[in-house]
NUFIKE-195501 format. One record per residue: residue number from 1; residue in three letters; x, y, z of N, C-alpha, C, O, CB in turn. Coordinates in steps of 0.2 Angstrom, whole numbers, plus 2048, in hexadecimal, padded with zeros to 3 digits. Glycine has a CB too. Layout:
BEGIN
 num residuo n_xx n_yy n_zz ca_xx ca_yy ca_zz c_xx c_yy c_zz o_xx o_yy o_zz cb_xx cb_yy cb_zz
 NUM     ALA    X    Y    Z     X     Y     Z    X    Y    Z    X    Y    Z     X     Y     Z
...
***
This chain:
BEGIN
 num residuo n_xx n_yy n_zz ca_xx ca_yy ca_zz c_xx c_yy c_zz o_xx o_yy o_zz cb_xx cb_yy cb_zz
   1     MET  7A6  7CF  791   7AC   7CF   791  7AD  7D3  78E  7A8  7D4  78B   7AF   7CB   78F
   2     SER  7B4  7D9  78E   7B9   7DD   78B  7BE  7DA  78A  7BF  7D5  78D   7BC   7E2   78E
   3     THR  7C1  7DD  783   7C6   7DB   77E  7CA  7E2  77D  7C8  7E7  77D   7C4   7D8   778
   4     ALA  7D0  7E0  77C   7D6   7E5   77A  7D8  7E4  774  7D6  7DE  771   7DE   7E5   77F
   5     THR  7DC  7E9  770   7DF   7E6   76B  7EA  7EA  76D  7EC  7EF  770   7DB   7EB   762
   6     ILE  7ED  7E3  76B   7F6   7E7   76E  7F7  7EA  768  7F5  7E8  762   7FE   7E1   771
   7     THR  7FB  7EF  76A   800   7F2   764  806  7EF  763  80A  7EC  767   802   7F8   765
   8     SER  807  7F2  75D   80F   7EE   759  812  7EE  75F  814  7E9  760   814   7F3   751
   9     LYS  814  7F4  765   81A   7F5   76A  815  7F3  772  816  7F6  777   81E   7FE   769
  10     GLY  810  7EE  770   80F   7EB   777  809  7EE  77B  806  7EC  780   817   7EC   77B
  11     GLN  807  7F3  778   804   7F7   77D  7FB  7F6  77C  7F9  7F2  778   806   800   77C
  12     THR  7F8  7F9  77F   7F1   7F5   77F  7EE  7FC  784  7F1  800  787   7F1   7EB   781
  13     THR  7E6  7FA  784   7E3   801   786  7DD  7FC  78C  7DA  7F7  78B   7DE   808   77E
  14     ILE  7DE  7FE  790   7D8   7FA   795  7D2  7FB  792  7D1  801  790   7D8   7FD   79C
  15     PRO  7CE  7F7  792   7C8   7FA   792  7C3  7FE  795  7C3  7FB  79A   7C6   7F8   790
  16     LYS  7BE  802  795   7BD   806   798  7B5  803  79E  7B2  806  7A3   7BC   80B   792
  17     ALA  7B5  7FE  79C   7B0   7FA   7A1  7B4  7F7  7A6  7B3  7F7  7AC   7AC   7F4   79E
  18     VAL  7B9  7F5  7A3   7BF   7F1   7A9  7C1  7F7  7AE  7C0  7F6  7B4   7C7   7EF   7A5
  19     ARG  7C5  7FD  7AB   7C7   803   7AF  7C3  805  7B6  7C5  806  7BB   7C7   809   7AB
  20     ASP  7BB  804  7B2   7B7   809   7B7  7B5  803  7BB  7B4  804  7C1   7AF   80D   7B4
  21     HIS  7B6  7FC  7B9   7B5   7F7   7BF  7BA  7F6  7C4  7B9  7F2  7C9   7B3   7F1   7BC
  22     LEU  7C1  7F8  7C2   7C6   7F8   7C8  7C8  800  7C9  7CD  801  7CC   7CE   7F4   7C5
  23     HIS  7C4  806  7C8   7C4   80D   7CA  7CC  80E  7CA  7CF  80F  7CF   7C1   80F   7D1
  24     LEU  7CF  80D  7C2   7D5   80F   7C0  7D3  816  7BD  7CE  817  7BA   7D8   80A   7BB
  25     GLN  7D8  81B  7BE   7D7   822   7BA  7DD  821  7B6  7DF  81B  7B4   7D8   82B   7C0
  26     SER  7E0  828  7B4   7E6   82A   7B0  7EB  829  7B5  7EA  82D  7BB   7E7   830   7AD
  27     GLY  7F0  826  7B5   7F5   827   7BA  7F7  821  7BD  7FD  820  7C0   7F4   82C   7BE
  28     ASP  7F2  81E  7BC   7F1   816   7C4  7F7  810  7C0  7F9  810  7BB   7E5   810   7C3
  29     ARG  7F8  80E  7C3   7FE   807   7C3  7F8  802  7C4  7F3  802  7C8   805   806   7CB
  30     VAL  7F9  7FE  7BF   7F6   7F6   7BF  7FC  7F2  7C0  802  7F5  7C0   7F3   7F2   7B9
  31     GLU  7FB  7EA  7C1   801   7E4   7C3  7FB  7DF  7BF  7F5  7DE  7BF   802   7E3   7CE
  32     PHE  7FF  7DB  7BC   7FF   7D5   7BA  801  7D0  7BB  807  7CE  7BA   800   7D4   7B8
  33     VAL  7FC  7CB  7BF   7FF   7C6   7C1  7FE  7BE  7BD  7F9  7BE  7B9   7FD   7C6   7C9
  34     VAL  802  7BA  7BE   803   7B6   7B7  803  7B0  7BB  807  7B0  7C0   80C   7B7   7B2
  35     THR  7FD  7AA  7BB   7FC   7A6   7C0  7FA  7A1  7B8  7F5  7A1  7B5   7F7   7A9   7C8
  36     GLY  802  79C  7B8   7FF   799   7B1  7FC  79A  7AB  800  79D  7A7   7FC   795   7B0
  37     ASP  7F7  799  7AA   7F6   79D   7A3  7F0  7A2  7A2  7ED  7A2  79D   7F5   798   79E
  38     VAL  7F0  7A7  7AB   7EB   7AA   7AC  7EF  7AE  7AE  7F4  7AD  7B2   7E6   7A8   7B0
  39     VAL  7EB  7B7  7AB   7EF   7BB   7AF  7E9  7C0  7B0  7E4  7C0  7AC   7F7   7BF   7AC
  40     VAL  7EB  7C4  7B7   7E9   7C7   7B9  7EA  7CE  7BA  7EF  7D0  7BD   7E8   7C5   7BA
  41     LEU  7E5  7D2  7B9   7E8   7DB   7BA  7E5  7DE  7BF  7DF  7DD  7C1   7E6   7E0   7B5
  42     ARG  7E9  7E2  7C3   7E5   7E3   7C8  7E8  7EA  7CA  7EE  7EB  7C7   7E4   7DD   7CD
  43     PRO  7E7  7EE  7CE   7E8   7F5   7CE  7EC  7F6  7D3  7E9  7F5  7D8   7E3   7F9   7CD
  44     ALA  7F5  7F8  7D0   7F8   7F9   7DA  7F9  7FC  7DA  7FE  7FE  7DC   7FD   7F8   7DE
  45     THR  7F5  801  7D8   7F5   808   7DD  7EF  807  7E7  7E9  804  7E7   7F0   810   7D7
  46     ARG  7F2  808  7EB   7EF   808   7EF  7ED  80F  7F5  7EE  814  7F2   7F3   803   7F2
  47     LYS  7EB  80E  7FA   7E7   814   7FD  7EB  812  804  7EB  80C  805   7DE   813   7FD
  48     VAL  7EE  817  807   7F1   816   80B  7EE  811  812  7F0  80D  815   7F3   81C   80C
  49     THR  7E6  813  811   7E4   80E   816  7E7  807  815  7EA  803  819   7DC   80E   816
  50     ASP  7E7  807  80E   7E9   7FD   80E  7EF  7FC  810  7F0  7F6  811   7E9   7F9   806
  51     LEU  7F5  801  813   7FB   800   814  7FC  7FD  81D  800  7F9  81E   7FD   808   813
  52     LYS  7F7  800  822   7F4   7FE   827  7F8  7F9  828  7F7  7F5  823   7EE   7FE   827
  53     GLY  7FD  7F7  82C   800   7F0   82E  804  7EF  829  806  7E9  828   7FC   7EB   82E
  54     PHE  808  7F5  825   80B   7F0   821  812  7F0  825  815  7EA  826   80B   7F3   819
  55     LEU  816  7F7  826   81B   7F5   829  81B  7F3  833  816  7F3  837   821   7FB   827
  56     PRO  820  7F2  834   821   7EE   83B  822  7F6  841  825  7FB  842   82A   7E7   83B
  57     ARG  81C  7F2  845   81C   7F7   84B  823  7F8  84E  828  7F4  84E   818   7F4   851
  58     PRO  824  7FF  84F   82C   7FD   855  82B  7FB  859  825  7FB  85C   832   803   858
  59     LYS  831  7F9  859   830   7F7   861  832  7FD  86A  837  800  86A   836   7F0   861
  60     LYS  82F  7FC  86E   82E   800   871  832  7FE  879  82F  7FA  87D   828   802   86F
  61     LYS  837  800  87B   837   7FF   881  832  7FF  888  832  805  88A   83B   802   881
  62     ASN  82F  7FC  88C   82D   7FC   891  830  800  898  836  7FF  89A   82C   7F6   891
  63     VAL  82A  806  899   82F   807   89F  828  809  8A4  822  80A  8A3   836   80F   89D
  64     THR  82D  809  8A9   82A   806   8B0  825  80D  8B3  826  812  8B0   832   804   8B6
  65     LEU  821  80D  8B7   820   812   8BA  825  816  8BE  825  81C  8C0   81D   811   8BD
  66     ALA  828  812  8C0   82D   814   8C6  833  817  8C2  837  81A  8C6   82F   80C   8CC
  67     ALA  834  816  8BB   83C   818   8B6  837  820  8B4  83B  825  8B5   83D   80F   8AC
  68     MET  831  821  8B3   82E   826   8B3  82C  82B  8B6  82C  830  8B4   82B   825   8B1
  69     ASP  82C  828  8BD   82E   82F   8C2  834  830  8C2  836  836  8C3   82C   82E   8CA
  70     ALA  83A  82B  8C2   83D   82F   8C3  840  831  8BF  846  830  8C0   840   82F   8C7
  71     ALA  840  833  8B9   840   834   8B2  83E  83D  8B3  842  842  8B2   839   82F   8AC
  72     ILE  838  83D  8B6   834   843   8B9  838  847  8BC  83A  84C  8BA   82F   841   8BE
  73     ARG  839  844  8C3   83D   846   8C9  844  848  8C5  845  84E  8C6   83E   840   8D0
  74     LYS  848  845  8C2   84D   848   8BF  84F  850  8BB  854  853  8BB   84E   842   8BB
  75     ARG  84A  850  8B6   849   853   8B3  844  85A  8B7  845  860  8B6   847   84F   8AD
  76     ALA  841  859  8BA   840   85E   8C0  843  862  8C2  842  868  8C2   840   85D   8C5
  77     ALA  84A  85C  8C6   84E   860   8C8  853  864  8C4  855  869  8C6   851   85C   8CB
  78     GLN  854  863  8BF   858   866   8B8  855  86F  8B9  858  874  8B7   854   861   8AE
  79     GLN  84F  870  8BB   84C   875   8B8  84B  878  8BF  849  87D  8C0   845   873   8B4
***
């Protein structure tokens, strides 16, 4: 078990064993999740791949083959 001391300004240093376990580096952000009397410290930084599915897919209008053919003919006629 790792322990740390809180300074008069409310600051503390995350012990090296904990930083290594969470793969934390200088500049990384952490978040504190409070549930009752339990506080969980976890990394707040995420990899880009973790964001997959975060945003909804843009809604696309379905286009029929006939509509595509008409658009191609119209464009070809303009040239």
